[in-house]
N, CA, C and O atoms as a GROMACS GRO file, in nm:
protein
  304
    1MET      N    1   7.783   7.703  12.347
    1MET     CA    2   7.763   7.735  12.441
    1MET      C    3   7.811   7.894  12.441
    1MET      O    4   7.746   7.961  12.522
    2HIS      N    5   7.875   7.941  12.393
    2HIS     CA    6   7.899   8.082  12.394
    2HIS      C    7   7.797   8.161  12.393
    2HIS      O    8   7.784   8.256  12.470
    3ILE      N    9   7.680   8.112  12.266
    3ILE     CA   10   7.616   8.200  12.240
    3ILE      C   11   7.479   8.194  12.367
    3ILE      O   12   7.372   8.256  12.366
    4HIS      N   13   7.526   8.107  12.459
    4HIS     CA   14   7.380   8.132  12.603
    4HIS      C   15   7.480   8.207  12.673
    4HIS      O   16   7.448   8.292  12.756
    5TYR      N   17   7.613   8.178  12.644
    5TYR     CA   18   7.626   8.340  12.793
    5TYR      C   19   7.638   8.403  12.754
    5TYR      O   20   7.634   8.493  12.837
    6ASP      N   21   7.662   8.456  12.630
    6ASP     CA   22   7.584   8.571  12.586
    6ASP      C   23   7.475   8.670  12.591
    6ASP      O   24   7.468   8.793  12.601
    7LEU      N   25   7.370   8.545  12.576
    7LEU     CA   26   7.228   8.590  12.581
    7LEU      C   27   7.227   8.603  12.774
    7LEU      O   28   7.130   8.661  12.823
    8ILE      N   29   7.291   8.572  12.829
    8ILE     CA   30   7.254   8.599  12.976
    8ILE      C   31   7.353   8.730  13.026
    8ILE      O   32   7.324   8.820  13.105
    9THR      N   33   7.422   8.719  12.985
    9THR     CA   34   7.530   8.861  12.931
    9THR      C   35   7.453   8.974  12.920
    9THR      O   36   7.436   9.076  12.988
   10LEU      N   37   7.411   8.930  12.819
   10LEU     CA   38   7.326   9.006  12.735
   10LEU      C   39   7.211   9.110  12.852
   10LEU      O   40   7.221   9.224  12.898
   11ARG      N   41   7.083   8.974  12.870
   11ARG     CA   42   7.019   9.037  12.974
   11ARG      C   43   7.044   9.139  13.111
   11ARG      O   44   6.987   9.243  13.143
   12GLU      N   45   7.200   9.032  13.201
   12GLU     CA   46   7.243   9.089  13.253
   12GLU      C   47   7.245   9.263  13.254
   12GLU      O   48   7.197   9.351  13.327
   13GLN      N   49   7.341   9.257  13.114
   13GLN     CA   50   7.319   9.425  13.089
   13GLN      C   51   7.249   9.546  13.073
   13GLN      O   52   7.266   9.667  13.091
   14LEU      N   53   7.151   9.455  13.026
   14LEU     CA   54   7.011   9.544  12.974
   14LEU      C   55   6.938   9.564  13.093
   14LEU      O   56   6.855   9.653  13.077
   15ASP      N   57   6.936   9.509  13.224
   15ASP     CA   58   6.893   9.542  13.330
   15ASP      C   59   6.961   9.591  13.393
   15ASP      O   60   6.889   9.630  13.485
   16VAL      N   61   7.094   9.631  13.420
   16VAL     CA   62   7.190   9.729  13.473
   16VAL      C   63   7.147   9.863  13.401
   16VAL      O   64   7.097   9.967  13.444
   17LEU      N   65   7.189   9.817  13.263
   17LEU     CA   66   7.182   9.938  13.200
   17LEU      C   67   7.008  10.052  13.158
   17LEU      O   68   6.978  10.166  13.122
   18ILE      N   69   6.964   9.960  13.183
   18ILE     CA   70   6.793  10.042  13.198
   18ILE      C   71   6.774  10.097  13.317
   18ILE      O   72   6.699  10.195  13.315
   19ASN      N   73   6.829  10.055  13.452
   19ASN     CA   74   6.854  10.119  13.598
   19ASN      C   75   6.952  10.226  13.559
   19ASN      O   76   6.906  10.331  13.602
   20ASP      N   77   7.043  10.244  13.510
   20ASP     CA   78   7.126  10.366  13.523
   20ASP      C   79   7.100  10.438  13.420
   20ASP      O   80   7.200  10.500  13.383
   21VAL      N   81   7.009  10.455  13.359
   21VAL     CA   82   6.983  10.526  13.254
   21VAL      C   83   6.883  10.623  13.324
   21VAL      O   84   6.903  10.739  13.359
   22ARG      N   85   6.727  10.516  13.341
   22ARG     CA   86   6.653  10.587  13.470
   22ARG      C   87   6.717  10.726  13.484
   22ARG      O   88   6.689  10.840  13.444
   23ASN      N   89   6.831  10.661  13.568
   23ASN     CA   90   6.845  10.743  13.709
   23ASN      C   91   6.986  10.820  13.682
   23ASN      O   92   7.059  10.850  13.777
   24ASN      N   93   7.027  10.858  13.518
   24ASN     CA   94   7.075  10.916  13.494
   24ASN      C   95   7.036  11.090  13.396
   24ASN      O   96   6.983  11.117  13.288
   25PRO      N   97   7.086  11.155  13.486
   25PRO     CA   98   6.966  11.274  13.414
   25PRO      C   99   7.075  11.350  13.272
   25PRO      O  100   7.031  11.446  13.208
   26LYS      N  101   7.196  11.296  13.247
   26LYS     CA  102   7.197  11.267  13.084
   26LYS      C  103   7.141  11.227  12.968
   26LYS      O  104   7.157  11.259  12.850
   27PHE      N  105   7.057  11.135  13.039
   27PHE     CA  106   6.994  11.071  12.958
   27PHE      C  107   6.831  11.067  12.888
   27PHE      O  108   6.761  11.000  12.812
   28THR      N  109   6.829  11.231  13.000
   28THR     CA  110   6.674  11.279  13.014
   28THR      C  111   6.610  11.311  12.867
   28THR      O  112   6.494  11.293  12.831
   29ASN      N  113   6.725  11.364  12.789
   29ASN     CA  114   6.666  11.386  12.654
   29ASN      C  115   6.686  11.334  12.536
   29ASN      O  116   6.703  11.387  12.426
   30CYS      N  117   6.679  11.168  12.586
   30CYS     CA  118   6.679  11.044  12.471
   30CYS      C  119   6.561  11.052  12.419
   30CYS      O  120   6.464  11.052  12.495
   31HIS      N  121   6.540  11.063  12.266
   31HIS     CA  122   6.396  11.009  12.251
   31HIS      C  123   6.401  10.897  12.134
   31HIS      O  124   6.298  10.864  12.077
   32ASP      N  125   6.491  10.857  12.110
   32ASP     CA  126   6.502  10.758  12.002
   32ASP      C  127   6.614  10.669  12.042
   32ASP      O  128   6.679  10.678  12.146
   33ILE      N  129   6.630  10.591  11.956
   33ILE     CA  130   6.738  10.493  11.999
   33ILE      C  131   6.897  10.522  11.970
   33ILE      O  132   7.002  10.492  12.028
   34GLY      N  133   6.863  10.591  11.859
   34GLY     CA  134   7.008  10.686  11.783
   34GLY      C  135   6.988  10.789  11.919
   34GLY      O  136   6.916  10.714  11.985
   35ASP      N  137   6.996  10.856  11.966
   35ASP     CA  138   6.960  10.913  12.109
   35ASP      C  139   7.042  10.832  12.182
   35ASP      O  140   7.161  10.854  12.201
   36LEU      N  141   6.973  10.728  12.226
   36LEU     CA  142   7.045  10.658  12.329
   36LEU      C  143   7.206  10.584  12.323
   36LEU      O  144   7.286  10.549  12.410
   37ALA      N  145   7.207  10.583  12.172
   37ALA     CA  146   7.368  10.506  12.104
   37ALA      C  147   7.490  10.631  12.147
   37ALA      O  148   7.603  10.621  12.195
   38ILE      N  149   7.425  10.727  12.113
   38ILE     CA  150   7.456  10.881  12.112
   38ILE      C  151   7.543  10.892  12.253
   38ILE      O  152   7.666  10.897  12.261
   39LYS      N  153   7.456  10.897  12.355
   39LYS     CA  154   7.471  10.905  12.499
   39LYS      C  155   7.559  10.808  12.510
   39LYS      O  156   7.669  10.845  12.550
   40MET      N  157   7.541  10.659  12.481
   40MET     CA  158   7.610  10.558  12.565
   40MET      C  159   7.786  10.612  12.533
   40MET      O  160   7.878  10.634  12.611
   41VAL      N  161   7.778  10.616  12.406
   41VAL     CA  162   7.909  10.657  12.382
   41VAL      C  163   7.962  10.775  12.424
   41VAL      O  164   8.083  10.766  12.450
   42GLN      N  165   7.914  10.881  12.440
   42GLN     CA  166   7.965  10.992  12.534
   42GLN      C  167   7.978  10.959  12.652
   42GLN      O  168   8.064  11.012  12.722
   43CYS      N  169   7.894  10.864  12.698
   43CYS     CA  170   7.930  10.848  12.897
   43CYS      C  171   8.021  10.719  12.848
   43CYS      O  172   8.026  10.661  12.956
   44GLU      N  173   8.078  10.654  12.778
   44GLU     CA  174   8.180  10.554  12.739
   44GLU      C  175   8.073  10.406  12.835
   44GLU      O  176   8.104  10.321  12.918
   45MET      N  177   7.994  10.430  12.792
   45MET     CA  178   7.897  10.279  12.860
   45MET      C  179   7.914  10.189  12.736
   45MET      O  180   7.904  10.066  12.748
   46ASP      N  181   7.938  10.244  12.622
   46ASP     CA  182   7.958  10.110  12.532
   46ASP      C  183   8.066  10.046  12.549
   46ASP      O  184   8.096   9.949  12.480
   47LYS      N  185   8.124  10.083  12.623
   47LYS     CA  186   8.250   9.973  12.683
   47LYS      C  187   8.213   9.879  12.789
   47LYS      O  188   8.267   9.770  12.808
   48ASP      N  189   8.112   9.931  12.861
   48ASP     CA  190   8.084   9.859  12.991
   48ASP      C  191   7.950   9.791  12.940
   48ASP      O  192   7.917   9.709  13.026
   49PHE      N  193   7.890   9.791  12.872
   49PHE     CA  194   7.751   9.753  12.801
   49PHE      C  195   7.779   9.694  12.653
   49PHE      O  196   7.698   9.734  12.569
   50ARG      N  197   7.870   9.612  12.610
   50ARG     CA  198   7.936   9.580  12.497
   50ARG      C  199   7.793   9.513  12.399
   50ARG      O  200   7.753   9.540  12.286
   51LEU      N  201   7.756   9.439  12.479
   51LEU     CA  202   7.630   9.358  12.376
   51LEU      C  203   7.548   9.439  12.386
   51LEU      O  204   7.477   9.443  12.286
   52VAL      N  205   7.511   9.538  12.494
   52VAL     CA  206   7.389   9.613  12.460
   52VAL      C  207   7.405   9.710  12.368
   52VAL      O  208   7.298   9.753  12.323
   53TYR      N  209   7.518   9.766  12.318
   53TYR     CA  210   7.569   9.858  12.185
   53TYR      C  211   7.539   9.784  12.075
   53TYR      O  212   7.458   9.806  11.985
   54ARG      N  213   7.638   9.664  12.097
   54ARG     CA  214   7.616   9.613  11.975
   54ARG      C  215   7.476   9.568  11.889
   54ARG      O  216   7.453   9.575  11.768
   55LEU      N  217   7.395   9.520  12.000
   55LEU     CA  218   7.223   9.513  12.013
   55LEU      C  219   7.178   9.654  11.923
   55LEU      O  220   7.132   9.666  11.810
   56VAL      N  221   7.205   9.734  12.007
   56VAL     CA  222   7.205   9.953  11.920
   56VAL      C  223   7.218   9.938  11.808
   56VAL      O  224   7.120   9.943  11.733
   57GLN      N  225   7.345   9.914  11.765
   57GLN     CA  226   7.378   9.928  11.643
   57GLN      C  227   7.319   9.845  11.535
   57GLN      O  228   7.271   9.885  11.429
   58LEU      N  229   7.332   9.700  11.589
   58LEU     CA  230   7.253   9.641  11.483
   58LEU      C  231   7.092   9.687  11.464
   58LEU      O  232   7.044   9.648  11.357
   59VAL      N  233   7.018   9.747  11.533
   59VAL     CA  234   6.869   9.773  11.523
   59VAL      C  235   6.913   9.906  11.460
   59VAL      O  236   6.819   9.936  11.386
   60LEU      N  237   7.000   9.996  11.450
   60LEU     CA  238   7.007  10.108  11.386
   60LEU      C  239   7.032  10.070  11.239
   60LEU      O  240   6.995  10.134  11.140
   61VAL      N  241   7.108   9.945  11.241
   61VAL     CA  242   7.168   9.958  11.043
   61VAL      C  243   7.026   9.863  11.016
   61VAL      O  244   6.944   9.930  10.953
   62LEU      N  245   6.991   9.768  11.038
   62LEU     CA  246   6.897   9.656  10.984
   62LEU      C  247   6.795   9.746  10.903
   62LEU      O  248   6.740   9.676  10.818
   63PRO      N  249   6.748   9.888  10.901
   63PRO     CA  250   6.614   9.928  10.832
   63PRO      C  251   6.740   9.948  10.701
   63PRO      O  252   6.704   9.901  10.593
   64ILE      N  253   6.850   9.999  10.703
   64ILE     CA  254   6.909  10.073  10.613
   64ILE      C  255   7.007   9.870  10.474
   64ILE      O  256   7.015   9.820  10.362
   65ALA      N  257   7.041   9.857  10.606
   65ALA     CA  258   7.080   9.720  10.532
   65ALA      C  259   6.941   9.661  10.443
   65ALA      O  260   6.944   9.649  10.321
   66THR      N  261   6.809   9.624  10.536
   66THR     CA  262   6.735   9.606  10.483
   66THR      C  263   6.637   9.681  10.357
   66THR      O  264   6.537   9.626  10.310
   67ALA      N  265   6.678   9.790  10.323
   67ALA     CA  266   6.632   9.838  10.232
   67ALA      C  267   6.723   9.855  10.100
   67ALA      O  268   6.683   9.892   9.990
   68THR      N  269   6.849   9.822  10.135
   68THR     CA  270   6.971   9.818  10.037
   68THR      C  271   6.968   9.642   9.935
   68THR      O  272   6.986   9.614   9.817
   69VAL      N  273   6.941   9.572  10.044
   69VAL     CA  274   6.905   9.435   9.978
   69VAL      C  275   6.762   9.451   9.878
   69VAL      O  276   6.752   9.420   9.760
   70GLU      N  277   6.664   9.505   9.960
   70GLU     CA  278   6.479   9.497   9.857
   70GLU      C  279   6.542   9.623   9.772
   70GLU      O  280   6.440   9.683   9.741
   71ARG      N  281   6.643   9.690   9.722
   71ARG     CA  282   6.655   9.754   9.605
   71ARG      C  283   6.746   9.691   9.533
   71ARG      O  284   6.752   9.736   9.418
   72VAL      N  285   6.845   9.577   9.562
   72VAL     CA  286   6.905   9.530   9.469
   72VAL      C  287   6.810   9.413   9.411
   72VAL      O  288   6.822   9.379   9.294
   73PHE      N  289   6.728   9.361   9.486
   73PHE     CA  290   6.624   9.266   9.452
   73PHE      C  291   6.525   9.343   9.375
   73PHE      O  292   6.474   9.235   9.344
   74SER      N  293   6.472   9.404   9.333
   74SER     CA  294   6.421   9.481   9.280
   74SER      C  295   6.450   9.518   9.112
   74SER      O  296   6.376   9.491   9.018
   75GLN      N  297   6.534   9.561   9.110
   75GLN     CA  298   6.613   9.567   9.011
   75GLN      C  299   6.679   9.453   8.943
   75GLN      O  300   6.758   9.477   8.851
   76ILE      N  301   6.654   9.329   8.980
   76ILE     CA  302   6.702   9.234   8.893
   76ILE      C  303   6.581   9.142   8.828
   76ILE      O  304   6.607   9.052   8.747
   0.00000   0.00000   0.00000
């Protein structure tokens, strides 16, 4: 049940965040997800949009984690 609630909350947070970012001039120079993460922290939006920020962190970390695991398995 908790996962279902988080998915609903994530969807709501995404809708609000997208609207806020489109109307906030501080985000005009965001060109990638890394820029978005930095601006979210600078504007303290990481606290208001906790689940969106967690998703952004996962998207940023996933390629590194995947590459690390692939290197380990290629050495075996």
